[in-house]
All heavy atoms as atom14 arrays in JSON, in Angstrom:
{
  "sequence": "MSAKILESFGSKLAEQWVATLLTPAFVFWAGGAAAGLQRFGWKRARAPVKYK",
  "atom14_mask": [
    [1, 1, 1, 1, 1, 1, 1, 1, 0, 0, 0, 0, 0, 0],
    [1, 1, 1, 1, 1, 1, 0, 0, 0, 0, 0, 0, 0, 0],
    [1, 1, 1, 1, 1, 0, 0, 0, 0, 0, 0, 0, 0, 0],
    [1, 1, 1, 1, 1, 1, 1, 1, 1, 0, 0, 0, 0, 0],
    [1, 1, 1, 1, 1, 1, 1, 1, 0, 0, 0, 0, 0, 0],
    [1, 1, 1, 1, 1, 1, 1, 1, 0, 0, 0, 0, 0, 0],
    [1, 1, 1, 1, 1, 1, 1, 1, 1, 0, 0, 0, 0, 0],
    [1, 1, 1, 1, 1, 1, 0, 0, 0, 0, 0, 0, 0, 0],
    [1, 1, 1, 1, 1, 1, 1, 1, 1, 1, 1, 0, 0, 0],
    [1, 1, 1, 1, 0, 0, 0, 0, 0, 0, 0, 0, 0, 0],
    [1, 1, 1, 1, 1, 1, 0, 0, 0, 0, 0, 0, 0, 0],
    [1, 1, 1, 1, 1, 1, 1, 1, 1, 0, 0, 0, 0, 0],
    [1, 1, 1, 1, 1, 1, 1, 1, 0, 0, 0, 0, 0, 0],
    [1, 1, 1, 1, 1, 0, 0, 0, 0, 0, 0, 0, 0, 0],
    [1, 1, 1, 1, 1, 1, 1, 1, 1, 0, 0, 0, 0, 0],
    [1, 1, 1, 1, 1, 1, 1, 1, 1, 0, 0, 0, 0, 0],
    [1, 1, 1, 1, 1, 1, 1, 1, 1, 1, 1, 1, 1, 1],
    [1, 1, 1, 1, 1, 1, 1, 0, 0, 0, 0, 0, 0, 0],
    [1, 1, 1, 1, 1, 0, 0, 0, 0, 0, 0, 0, 0, 0],
    [1, 1, 1, 1, 1, 1, 1, 0, 0, 0, 0, 0, 0, 0],
    [1, 1, 1, 1, 1, 1, 1, 1, 0, 0, 0, 0, 0, 0],
    [1, 1, 1, 1, 1, 1, 1, 1, 0, 0, 0, 0, 0, 0],
    [1, 1, 1, 1, 1, 1, 1, 0, 0, 0, 0, 0, 0, 0],
    [1, 1, 1, 1, 1, 1, 1, 0, 0, 0, 0, 0, 0, 0],
    [1, 1, 1, 1, 1, 0, 0, 0, 0, 0, 0, 0, 0, 0],
    [1, 1, 1, 1, 1, 1, 1, 1, 1, 1, 1, 0, 0, 0],
    [1, 1, 1, 1, 1, 1, 1, 0, 0, 0, 0, 0, 0, 0],
    [1, 1, 1, 1, 1, 1, 1, 1, 1, 1, 1, 0, 0, 0],
    [1, 1, 1, 1, 1, 1, 1, 1, 1, 1, 1, 1, 1, 1],
    [1, 1, 1, 1, 1, 0, 0, 0, 0, 0, 0, 0, 0, 0],
    [1, 1, 1, 1, 0, 0, 0, 0, 0, 0, 0, 0, 0, 0],
    [1, 1, 1, 1, 0, 0, 0, 0, 0, 0, 0, 0, 0, 0],
    [1, 1, 1, 1, 1, 0, 0, 0, 0, 0, 0, 0, 0, 0],
    [1, 1, 1, 1, 1, 0, 0, 0, 0, 0, 0, 0, 0, 0],
    [1, 1, 1, 1, 1, 0, 0, 0, 0, 0, 0, 0, 0, 0],
    [1, 1, 1, 1, 0, 0, 0, 0, 0, 0, 0, 0, 0, 0],
    [1, 1, 1, 1, 1, 1, 1, 1, 0, 0, 0, 0, 0, 0],
    [1, 1, 1, 1, 1, 1, 1, 1, 1, 0, 0, 0, 0, 0],
    [1, 1, 1, 1, 1, 1, 1, 1, 1, 1, 1, 0, 0, 0],
    [1, 1, 1, 1, 1, 1, 1, 1, 1, 1, 1, 0, 0, 0],
    [1, 1, 1, 1, 0, 0, 0, 0, 0, 0, 0, 0, 0, 0],
    [1, 1, 1, 1, 1, 1, 1, 1, 1, 1, 1, 1, 1, 1],
    [1, 1, 1, 1, 1, 1, 1, 1, 1, 0, 0, 0, 0, 0],
    [1, 1, 1, 1, 1, 1, 1, 1, 1, 1, 1, 0, 0, 0],
    [1, 1, 1, 1, 1, 0, 0, 0, 0, 0, 0, 0, 0, 0],
    [1, 1, 1, 1, 1, 1, 1, 1, 1, 1, 1, 0, 0, 0],
    [1, 1, 1, 1, 1, 0, 0, 0, 0, 0, 0, 0, 0, 0],
    [1, 1, 1, 1, 1, 1, 1, 0, 0, 0, 0, 0, 0, 0],
    [1, 1, 1, 1, 1, 1, 1, 0, 0, 0, 0, 0, 0, 0],
    [1, 1, 1, 1, 1, 1, 1, 1, 1, 0, 0, 0, 0, 0],
    [1, 1, 1, 1, 1, 1, 1, 1, 1, 1, 1, 1, 0, 0],
    [1, 1, 1, 1, 1, 1, 1, 1, 1, 0, 0, 0, 0, 0]
  ],
  "atom14_positions": [
    [[-26.81, 13.12, -2.79], [-25.77, 13.66, -3.66], [-24.43, 13.78, -2.93], [-23.41, 13.41, -3.46], [-26.25, 15.03, -4.17], [-25.33, 15.65, -5.15], [-25.34, 14.69, -6.67], [-24.4, 15.72, -7.7], [0.0, 0.0, 0.0], [0.0, 0.0, 0.0], [0.0, 0.0, 0.0], [0.0, 0.0, 0.0], [0.0, 0.0, 0.0], [0.0, 0.0, 0.0]],
    [[-24.45, 14.29, -1.73], [-23.19, 14.45, -1.01], [-22.58, 13.09, -0.62], [-21.37, 12.97, -0.49], [-23.38, 15.33, 0.23], [-24.26, 14.68, 1.13], [0.0, 0.0, 0.0], [0.0, 0.0, 0.0], [0.0, 0.0, 0.0], [0.0, 0.0, 0.0], [0.0, 0.0, 0.0], [0.0, 0.0, 0.0], [0.0, 0.0, 0.0], [0.0, 0.0, 0.0]],
    [[-23.42, 12.09, -0.44], [-22.9, 10.76, -0.1], [-22.1, 10.19, -1.27], [-21.07, 9.55, -1.06], [-24.05, 9.83, 0.26], [0.0, 0.0, 0.0], [0.0, 0.0, 0.0], [0.0, 0.0, 0.0], [0.0, 0.0, 0.0], [0.0, 0.0, 0.0], [0.0, 0.0, 0.0], [0.0, 0.0, 0.0], [0.0, 0.0, 0.0], [0.0, 0.0, 0.0]],
    [[-22.55, 10.42, -2.48], [-21.82, 9.93, -3.66], [-20.49, 10.65, -3.8], [-19.48, 10.04, -4.17], [-22.65, 10.13, -4.92], [-23.83, 9.21, -5.02], [-24.57, 9.42, -6.32], [-25.77, 8.51, -6.4], [-26.49, 8.68, -7.67], [0.0, 0.0, 0.0], [0.0, 0.0, 0.0], [0.0, 0.0, 0.0], [0.0, 0.0, 0.0], [0.0, 0.0, 0.0]],
    [[-20.46, 11.93, -3.51], [-19.22, 12.7, -3.58], [-18.22, 12.18, -2.55], [-17.05, 11.96, -2.86], [-19.49, 14.2, -3.39], [-20.31, 14.73, -4.56], [-18.19, 14.98, -3.24], [-20.8, 16.15, -4.36], [0.0, 0.0, 0.0], [0.0, 0.0, 0.0], [0.0, 0.0, 0.0], [0.0, 0.0, 0.0], [0.0, 0.0, 0.0], [0.0, 0.0, 0.0]],
    [[-18.7, 11.98, -1.33], [-17.81, 11.45, -0.28], [-17.34, 10.05, -0.6], [-16.2, 9.69, -0.32], [-18.53, 11.48, 1.07], [-18.74, 12.86, 1.68], [-19.57, 12.74, 2.95], [-17.42, 13.54, 1.95], [0.0, 0.0, 0.0], [0.0, 0.0, 0.0], [0.0, 0.0, 0.0], [0.0, 0.0, 0.0], [0.0, 0.0, 0.0], [0.0, 0.0, 0.0]],
    [[-18.21, 9.24, -1.17], [-17.82, 7.88, -1.53], [-16.75, 7.87, -2.62], [-15.76, 7.13, -2.52], [-19.05, 7.11, -2.01], [-18.77, 5.65, -2.32], [-20.02, 4.92, -2.75], [-21.12, 5.28, -2.29], [-19.88, 4.0, -3.57], [0.0, 0.0, 0.0], [0.0, 0.0, 0.0], [0.0, 0.0, 0.0], [0.0, 0.0, 0.0], [0.0, 0.0, 0.0]],
    [[-16.91, 8.7, -3.62], [-15.91, 8.74, -4.69], [-14.59, 9.32, -4.18], [-13.52, 8.87, -4.55], [-16.42, 9.54, -5.88], [-16.56, 10.9, -5.54], [0.0, 0.0, 0.0], [0.0, 0.0, 0.0], [0.0, 0.0, 0.0], [0.0, 0.0, 0.0], [0.0, 0.0, 0.0], [0.0, 0.0, 0.0], [0.0, 0.0, 0.0], [0.0, 0.0, 0.0]],
    [[-14.67, 10.32, -3.32], [-13.45, 10.9, -2.75], [-12.73, 9.89, -1.88], [-11.51, 9.74, -1.94], [-13.8, 12.15, -1.92], [-12.61, 12.77, -1.25], [-11.67, 13.46, -1.97], [-12.43, 12.64, 0.12], [-10.57, 14.02, -1.36], [-11.34, 13.19, 0.75], [-10.41, 13.89, 0.0], [0.0, 0.0, 0.0], [0.0, 0.0, 0.0], [0.0, 0.0, 0.0]],
    [[-13.48, 9.13, -1.09], [-12.89, 8.11, -0.22], [-12.25, 6.99, -1.0], [-11.18, 6.49, -0.62], [0.0, 0.0, 0.0], [0.0, 0.0, 0.0], [0.0, 0.0, 0.0], [0.0, 0.0, 0.0], [0.0, 0.0, 0.0], [0.0, 0.0, 0.0], [0.0, 0.0, 0.0], [0.0, 0.0, 0.0], [0.0, 0.0, 0.0], [0.0, 0.0, 0.0]],
    [[-12.85, 6.59, -2.11], [-12.26, 5.49, -2.88], [-10.97, 5.95, -3.57], [-10.02, 5.2, -3.65], [-13.26, 4.98, -3.91], [-13.51, 5.94, -4.9], [0.0, 0.0, 0.0], [0.0, 0.0, 0.0], [0.0, 0.0, 0.0], [0.0, 0.0, 0.0], [0.0, 0.0, 0.0], [0.0, 0.0, 0.0], [0.0, 0.0, 0.0], [0.0, 0.0, 0.0]],
    [[-10.94, 7.18, -4.07], [-9.72, 7.68, -4.7], [-8.62, 7.86, -3.66], [-7.45, 7.61, -3.93], [-9.99, 8.98, -5.43], [-10.83, 8.8, -6.66], [-10.86, 10.06, -7.49], [-11.79, 9.93, -8.64], [-11.32, 9.04, -9.67], [0.0, 0.0, 0.0], [0.0, 0.0, 0.0], [0.0, 0.0, 0.0], [0.0, 0.0, 0.0], [0.0, 0.0, 0.0]],
    [[-8.98, 8.29, -2.48], [-8.01, 8.45, -1.41], [-7.44, 7.1, -1.0], [-6.24, 6.96, -0.79], [-8.65, 9.14, -0.21], [-7.76, 9.46, 0.96], [-6.69, 10.48, 0.54], [-8.57, 10.03, 2.11], [0.0, 0.0, 0.0], [0.0, 0.0, 0.0], [0.0, 0.0, 0.0], [0.0, 0.0, 0.0], [0.0, 0.0, 0.0], [0.0, 0.0, 0.0]],
    [[-8.29, 6.09, -0.92], [-7.84, 4.75, -0.54], [-6.92, 4.16, -1.6], [-5.99, 3.42, -1.27], [-9.04, 3.84, -0.33], [0.0, 0.0, 0.0], [0.0, 0.0, 0.0], [0.0, 0.0, 0.0], [0.0, 0.0, 0.0], [0.0, 0.0, 0.0], [0.0, 0.0, 0.0], [0.0, 0.0, 0.0], [0.0, 0.0, 0.0], [0.0, 0.0, 0.0]],
    [[-7.14, 4.48, -2.86], [-6.29, 3.95, -3.92], [-4.89, 4.55, -3.89], [-3.92, 3.9, -4.26], [-6.92, 4.25, -5.28], [-8.17, 3.48, -5.56], [-8.86, 3.94, -6.84], [-8.3, 4.82, -7.53], [-9.94, 3.42, -7.14], [0.0, 0.0, 0.0], [0.0, 0.0, 0.0], [0.0, 0.0, 0.0], [0.0, 0.0, 0.0], [0.0, 0.0, 0.0]],
    [[-4.76, 5.77, -3.47], [-3.47, 6.46, -3.58], [-2.8, 6.73, -2.24], [-1.8, 7.46, -2.19], [-3.68, 7.78, -4.31], [-4.13, 7.6, -5.73], [-4.26, 8.92, -6.45], [-3.9, 9.96, -5.93], [-4.75, 8.88, -7.66], [0.0, 0.0, 0.0], [0.0, 0.0, 0.0], [0.0, 0.0, 0.0], [0.0, 0.0, 0.0], [0.0, 0.0, 0.0]],
    [[-3.27, 6.16, -1.15], [-2.69, 6.51, 0.13], [-1.26, 6.01, 0.27], [-0.43, 6.65, 0.9], [-3.56, 6.03, 1.29], [-3.5, 4.55, 1.53], [-4.25, 3.59, 0.96], [-2.61, 3.88, 2.43], [-3.9, 2.35, 1.43], [-2.9, 2.5, 2.33], [-1.6, 4.3, 3.29], [-2.21, 1.55, 3.07], [-0.92, 3.36, 4.03], [-1.22, 2.0, 3.92]],
    [[-0.95, 4.87, -0.33], [0.41, 4.34, -0.22], [1.4, 5.25, -0.94], [2.44, 5.6, -0.4], [0.48, 2.9, -0.78], [1.9, 2.41, -0.83], [-0.38, 1.97, 0.05], [0.0, 0.0, 0.0], [0.0, 0.0, 0.0], [0.0, 0.0, 0.0], [0.0, 0.0, 0.0], [0.0, 0.0, 0.0], [0.0, 0.0, 0.0], [0.0, 0.0, 0.0]],
    [[1.05, 5.65, -2.16], [1.93, 6.54, -2.91], [2.07, 7.89, -2.21], [3.17, 8.45, -2.13], [1.4, 6.73, -4.32], [0.0, 0.0, 0.0], [0.0, 0.0, 0.0], [0.0, 0.0, 0.0], [0.0, 0.0, 0.0], [0.0, 0.0, 0.0], [0.0, 0.0, 0.0], [0.0, 0.0, 0.0], [0.0, 0.0, 0.0], [0.0, 0.0, 0.0]],
    [[0.98, 8.39, -1.68], [1.01, 9.68, -0.98], [1.86, 9.59, 0.29], [2.57, 10.52, 0.63], [-0.42, 10.1, -0.62], [-1.19, 10.16, -1.82], [-0.44, 11.45, 0.05], [0.0, 0.0, 0.0], [0.0, 0.0, 0.0], [0.0, 0.0, 0.0], [0.0, 0.0, 0.0], [0.0, 0.0, 0.0], [0.0, 0.0, 0.0], [0.0, 0.0, 0.0]],
    [[1.8, 8.47, 0.95], [2.53, 8.3, 2.21], [4.01, 8.04, 1.99], [4.86, 8.59, 2.68], [1.91, 7.15, 3.01], [2.49, 6.88, 4.39], [2.19, 8.04, 5.31], [1.9, 5.6, 4.95], [0.0, 0.0, 0.0], [0.0, 0.0, 0.0], [0.0, 0.0, 0.0], [0.0, 0.0, 0.0], [0.0, 0.0, 0.0], [0.0, 0.0, 0.0]],
    [[4.36, 7.21, 1.01], [5.73, 6.75, 0.86], [6.6, 7.59, -0.07], [7.82, 7.5, 0.0], [5.74, 5.3, 0.4], [5.14, 4.3, 1.38], [5.22, 2.9, 0.81], [5.81, 4.37, 2.73], [0.0, 0.0, 0.0], [0.0, 0.0, 0.0], [0.0, 0.0, 0.0], [0.0, 0.0, 0.0], [0.0, 0.0, 0.0], [0.0, 0.0, 0.0]],
    [[6.02, 8.37, -0.95], [6.82, 9.14, -1.9], [7.77, 10.12, -1.22], [8.96, 10.15, -1.55], [5.91, 9.85, -2.91], [5.19, 8.86, -3.62], [6.72, 10.68, -3.88], [0.0, 0.0, 0.0], [0.0, 0.0, 0.0], [0.0, 0.0, 0.0], [0.0, 0.0, 0.0], [0.0, 0.0, 0.0], [0.0, 0.0, 0.0], [0.0, 0.0, 0.0]],
    [[7.33, 10.93, -0.25], [8.29, 11.83, 0.4], [9.41, 11.1, 1.13], [10.57, 11.52, 1.09], [7.44, 12.62, 1.39], [6.06, 12.52, 0.88], [5.97, 11.18, 0.21], [0.0, 0.0, 0.0], [0.0, 0.0, 0.0], [0.0, 0.0, 0.0], [0.0, 0.0, 0.0], [0.0, 0.0, 0.0], [0.0, 0.0, 0.0], [0.0, 0.0, 0.0]],
    [[9.09, 9.98, 1.74], [10.13, 9.2, 2.45], [11.13, 8.63, 1.46], [12.34, 8.64, 1.72], [9.47, 8.08, 3.25], [0.0, 0.0, 0.0], [0.0, 0.0, 0.0], [0.0, 0.0, 0.0], [0.0, 0.0, 0.0], [0.0, 0.0, 0.0], [0.0, 0.0, 0.0], [0.0, 0.0, 0.0], [0.0, 0.0, 0.0], [0.0, 0.0, 0.0]],
    [[10.66, 8.13, 0.32], [11.56, 7.58, -0.68], [12.48, 8.66, -1.22], [13.68, 8.43, -1.38], [10.76, 6.95, -1.82], [11.63, 6.46, -2.93], [12.38, 5.3, -2.79], [11.75, 7.17, -4.11], [13.21, 4.85, -3.8], [12.58, 6.74, -5.12], [13.31, 5.57, -4.98], [0.0, 0.0, 0.0], [0.0, 0.0, 0.0], [0.0, 0.0, 0.0]],
    [[11.95, 9.83, -1.5], [12.77, 10.93, -2.02], [13.83, 11.31, -0.98], [15.0, 11.55, -1.32], [11.89, 12.13, -2.4], [12.73, 13.36, -2.7], [11.02, 11.79, -3.58], [0.0, 0.0, 0.0], [0.0, 0.0, 0.0], [0.0, 0.0, 0.0], [0.0, 0.0, 0.0], [0.0, 0.0, 0.0], [0.0, 0.0, 0.0], [0.0, 0.0, 0.0]],
    [[13.45, 11.36, 0.29], [14.4, 11.71, 1.36], [15.54, 10.7, 1.44], [16.72, 11.07, 1.44], [13.65, 11.76, 2.69], [14.55, 11.96, 3.88], [15.03, 13.22, 4.19], [14.91, 10.9, 4.67], [15.85, 13.41, 5.28], [15.74, 11.08, 5.76], [16.21, 12.34, 6.07], [0.0, 0.0, 0.0], [0.0, 0.0, 0.0], [0.0, 0.0, 0.0]],
    [[15.22, 9.41, 1.48], [16.25, 8.38, 1.61], [17.09, 8.24, 0.35], [18.29, 7.99, 0.42], [15.64, 7.05, 2.0], [15.21, 7.05, 3.43], [13.94, 7.08, 3.89], [16.05, 7.06, 4.59], [13.93, 7.12, 5.26], [15.21, 7.1, 5.71], [17.43, 7.04, 4.77], [15.72, 7.12, 7.01], [17.92, 7.06, 6.06], [17.09, 7.1, 7.16]],
    [[16.47, 8.4, -0.82], [17.23, 8.33, -2.07], [18.21, 9.51, -2.16], [19.35, 9.35, -2.6], [16.29, 8.33, -3.27], [0.0, 0.0, 0.0], [0.0, 0.0, 0.0], [0.0, 0.0, 0.0], [0.0, 0.0, 0.0], [0.0, 0.0, 0.0], [0.0, 0.0, 0.0], [0.0, 0.0, 0.0], [0.0, 0.0, 0.0], [0.0, 0.0, 0.0]],
    [[17.77, 10.69, -1.74], [18.67, 11.84, -1.72], [19.82, 11.65, -0.75], [20.96, 12.01, -1.04], [0.0, 0.0, 0.0], [0.0, 0.0, 0.0], [0.0, 0.0, 0.0], [0.0, 0.0, 0.0], [0.0, 0.0, 0.0], [0.0, 0.0, 0.0], [0.0, 0.0, 0.0], [0.0, 0.0, 0.0], [0.0, 0.0, 0.0], [0.0, 0.0, 0.0]],
    [[19.53, 11.09, 0.41], [20.58, 10.83, 1.38], [21.58, 9.79, 0.88], [22.79, 9.92, 1.09], [0.0, 0.0, 0.0], [0.0, 0.0, 0.0], [0.0, 0.0, 0.0], [0.0, 0.0, 0.0], [0.0, 0.0, 0.0], [0.0, 0.0, 0.0], [0.0, 0.0, 0.0], [0.0, 0.0, 0.0], [0.0, 0.0, 0.0], [0.0, 0.0, 0.0]],
    [[21.07, 8.77, 0.22], [21.96, 7.74, -0.35], [22.82, 8.34, -1.46], [24.03, 8.04, -1.53], [21.14, 6.57, -0.88], [0.0, 0.0, 0.0], [0.0, 0.0, 0.0], [0.0, 0.0, 0.0], [0.0, 0.0, 0.0], [0.0, 0.0, 0.0], [0.0, 0.0, 0.0], [0.0, 0.0, 0.0], [0.0, 0.0, 0.0], [0.0, 0.0, 0.0]],
    [[22.24, 9.16, -2.3], [23.02, 9.79, -3.37], [24.09, 10.72, -2.8], [25.23, 10.73, -3.28], [22.09, 10.56, -4.31], [0.0, 0.0, 0.0], [0.0, 0.0, 0.0], [0.0, 0.0, 0.0], [0.0, 0.0, 0.0], [0.0, 0.0, 0.0], [0.0, 0.0, 0.0], [0.0, 0.0, 0.0], [0.0, 0.0, 0.0], [0.0, 0.0, 0.0]],
    [[23.75, 11.47, -1.78], [24.73, 12.36, -1.15], [25.85, 11.57, -0.49], [27.03, 11.92, -0.57], [24.04, 13.26, -0.13], [0.0, 0.0, 0.0], [0.0, 0.0, 0.0], [0.0, 0.0, 0.0], [0.0, 0.0, 0.0], [0.0, 0.0, 0.0], [0.0, 0.0, 0.0], [0.0, 0.0, 0.0], [0.0, 0.0, 0.0], [0.0, 0.0, 0.0]],
    [[25.51, 10.47, 0.17], [26.52, 9.63, 0.8], [27.45, 8.98, -0.21], [28.67, 8.92, 0.0], [0.0, 0.0, 0.0], [0.0, 0.0, 0.0], [0.0, 0.0, 0.0], [0.0, 0.0, 0.0], [0.0, 0.0, 0.0], [0.0, 0.0, 0.0], [0.0, 0.0, 0.0], [0.0, 0.0, 0.0], [0.0, 0.0, 0.0], [0.0, 0.0, 0.0]],
    [[26.87, 8.5, -1.32], [27.71, 7.9, -2.35], [28.61, 8.94, -3.01], [29.76, 8.64, -3.36], [26.85, 7.21, -3.4], [26.21, 5.91, -2.95], [25.25, 5.39, -4.01], [27.27, 4.88, -2.65], [0.0, 0.0, 0.0], [0.0, 0.0, 0.0], [0.0, 0.0, 0.0], [0.0, 0.0, 0.0], [0.0, 0.0, 0.0], [0.0, 0.0, 0.0]],
    [[28.11, 10.14, -3.17], [28.95, 11.19, -3.76], [30.08, 11.58, -2.8], [31.2, 11.81, -3.22], [28.11, 12.42, -4.08], [28.89, 13.51, -4.77], [28.02, 14.7, -5.13], [26.86, 14.75, -4.8], [28.6, 15.65, -5.82], [0.0, 0.0, 0.0], [0.0, 0.0, 0.0], [0.0, 0.0, 0.0], [0.0, 0.0, 0.0], [0.0, 0.0, 0.0]],
    [[29.78, 11.61, -1.52], [30.79, 12.02, -0.53], [31.84, 10.94, -0.3], [33.03, 11.21, -0.29], [30.08, 12.36, 0.78], [30.96, 12.59, 1.97], [31.77, 13.87, 1.84], [32.46, 14.2, 3.07], [33.71, 13.82, 3.34], [34.38, 13.09, 2.48], [34.27, 14.14, 4.47], [0.0, 0.0, 0.0], [0.0, 0.0, 0.0], [0.0, 0.0, 0.0]],
    [[31.4, 9.68, -0.12], [32.31, 8.62, 0.28], [32.67, 7.65, -0.84], [33.64, 6.91, -0.72], [31.71, 7.82, 1.45], [31.5, 8.67, 2.67], [30.22, 8.95, 3.1], [32.56, 9.18, 3.38], [30.0, 9.72, 4.21], [32.36, 9.95, 4.51], [31.07, 10.23, 4.92], [0.0, 0.0, 0.0], [0.0, 0.0, 0.0], [0.0, 0.0, 0.0]],
    [[31.9, 7.6, -1.9], [32.19, 6.71, -3.01], [31.56, 5.34, -2.86], [31.16, 4.93, -1.77], [0.0, 0.0, 0.0], [0.0, 0.0, 0.0], [0.0, 0.0, 0.0], [0.0, 0.0, 0.0], [0.0, 0.0, 0.0], [0.0, 0.0, 0.0], [0.0, 0.0, 0.0], [0.0, 0.0, 0.0], [0.0, 0.0, 0.0], [0.0, 0.0, 0.0]],
    [[31.46, 4.63, -3.97], [30.8, 3.33, -3.99], [31.64, 2.26, -3.3], [31.12, 1.37, -2.65], [30.52, 2.95, -5.44], [29.75, 1.68, -5.56], [30.22, 0.51, -6.01], [28.39, 1.47, -5.21], [29.23, -0.44, -5.98], [28.1, 0.12, -5.48], [27.38, 2.27, -4.68], [26.85, -0.43, -5.24], [26.14, 1.72, -4.45], [25.88, 0.39, -4.73]],
    [[32.98, 2.33, -3.43], [33.83, 1.3, -2.81], [33.68, 1.3, -1.3], [33.63, 0.26, -0.67], [35.29, 1.51, -3.2], [35.58, 1.16, -4.62], [37.04, 1.31, -4.94], [37.31, 0.98, -6.4], [38.71, 1.14, -6.73], [0.0, 0.0, 0.0], [0.0, 0.0, 0.0], [0.0, 0.0, 0.0], [0.0, 0.0, 0.0], [0.0, 0.0, 0.0]],
    [[33.63, 2.48, -0.71], [33.49, 2.55, 0.74], [32.1, 2.1, 1.19], [31.94, 1.53, 2.25], [33.76, 3.97, 1.23], [33.79, 4.07, 2.72], [34.4, 5.34, 3.19], [34.33, 5.41, 4.63], [34.59, 6.47, 5.32], [34.96, 7.58, 4.72], [34.49, 6.47, 6.62], [0.0, 0.0, 0.0], [0.0, 0.0, 0.0], [0.0, 0.0, 0.0]],
    [[31.09, 2.36, 0.36], [29.73, 1.94, 0.7], [29.61, 0.42, 0.68], [28.83, -0.16, 1.44], [28.73, 2.56, -0.26], [0.0, 0.0, 0.0], [0.0, 0.0, 0.0], [0.0, 0.0, 0.0], [0.0, 0.0, 0.0], [0.0, 0.0, 0.0], [0.0, 0.0, 0.0], [0.0, 0.0, 0.0], [0.0, 0.0, 0.0], [0.0, 0.0, 0.0]],
    [[30.38, -0.24, -0.18], [30.32, -1.7, -0.28], [31.25, -2.4, 0.7], [31.17, -3.61, 0.89], [30.68, -2.13, -1.69], [29.6, -1.77, -2.68], [29.88, -2.39, -3.98], [30.25, -3.79, -3.8], [30.13, -4.71, -4.7], [29.65, -4.4, -5.89], [30.49, -5.95, -4.49], [0.0, 0.0, 0.0], [0.0, 0.0, 0.0], [0.0, 0.0, 0.0]],
    [[32.17, -1.66, 1.31], [33.14, -2.28, 2.23], [32.42, -2.79, 3.48], [31.46, -2.19, 3.94], [34.2, -1.25, 2.62], [0.0, 0.0, 0.0], [0.0, 0.0, 0.0], [0.0, 0.0, 0.0], [0.0, 0.0, 0.0], [0.0, 0.0, 0.0], [0.0, 0.0, 0.0], [0.0, 0.0, 0.0], [0.0, 0.0, 0.0], [0.0, 0.0, 0.0]],
    [[32.89, -3.9, 4.04], [32.26, -4.4, 5.25], [32.49, -3.46, 6.43], [33.5, -2.75, 6.5], [32.96, -5.74, 5.48], [34.2, -5.69, 4.68], [33.97, -4.72, 3.57], [0.0, 0.0, 0.0], [0.0, 0.0, 0.0], [0.0, 0.0, 0.0], [0.0, 0.0, 0.0], [0.0, 0.0, 0.0], [0.0, 0.0, 0.0], [0.0, 0.0, 0.0]],
    [[31.54, -3.46, 7.34], [31.63, -2.61, 8.51], [32.59, -3.24, 9.5], [32.5, -4.43, 9.81], [30.24, -2.43, 9.16], [30.33, -1.6, 10.43], [29.28, -1.8, 8.16], [0.0, 0.0, 0.0], [0.0, 0.0, 0.0], [0.0, 0.0, 0.0], [0.0, 0.0, 0.0], [0.0, 0.0, 0.0], [0.0, 0.0, 0.0], [0.0, 0.0, 0.0]],
    [[33.53, -2.46, 10.01], [34.5, -2.95, 10.99], [34.09, -2.46, 12.37], [34.01, -1.27, 12.62], [35.91, -2.46, 10.66], [36.43, -2.98, 9.36], [37.81, -2.44, 9.07], [38.29, -2.93, 7.71], [39.58, -2.37, 7.37], [0.0, 0.0, 0.0], [0.0, 0.0, 0.0], [0.0, 0.0, 0.0], [0.0, 0.0, 0.0], [0.0, 0.0, 0.0]],
    [[33.82, -3.39, 13.26], [33.45, -3.05, 14.62], [34.69, -3.11, 15.49], [35.53, -3.99, 15.34], [32.4, -4.02, 15.16], [31.09, -3.93, 14.41], [30.72, -4.9, 13.49], [30.24, -2.86, 14.62], [29.53, -4.81, 12.82], [29.04, -2.75, 13.95], [28.69, -3.74, 13.04], [27.51, -3.65, 12.37], [0.0, 0.0, 0.0], [0.0, 0.0, 0.0]],
    [[34.81, -2.23, 16.42], [35.97, -2.19, 17.32], [35.76, -3.06, 18.52], [34.78, -3.29, 19.04], [36.26, -0.76, 17.76], [36.73, 0.09, 16.62], [37.04, 1.48, 17.09], [37.52, 2.29, 15.9], [37.93, 3.62, 16.28], [0.0, 0.0, 0.0], [0.0, 0.0, 0.0], [0.0, 0.0, 0.0], [0.0, 0.0, 0.0], [0.0, 0.0, 0.0]]
  ]
}
């Protein structure tokens, strides 16, 4: 009985590990991008980088 429980838990975990792993990172980077665009604007974000 416990083997079936562990097997079903393991299969559900394997199906969702990518979403569980990447969702917090996506939210972090999307929030940072939104904050940067609000602060500096879209024109500055699209401008080429000038190296000195």
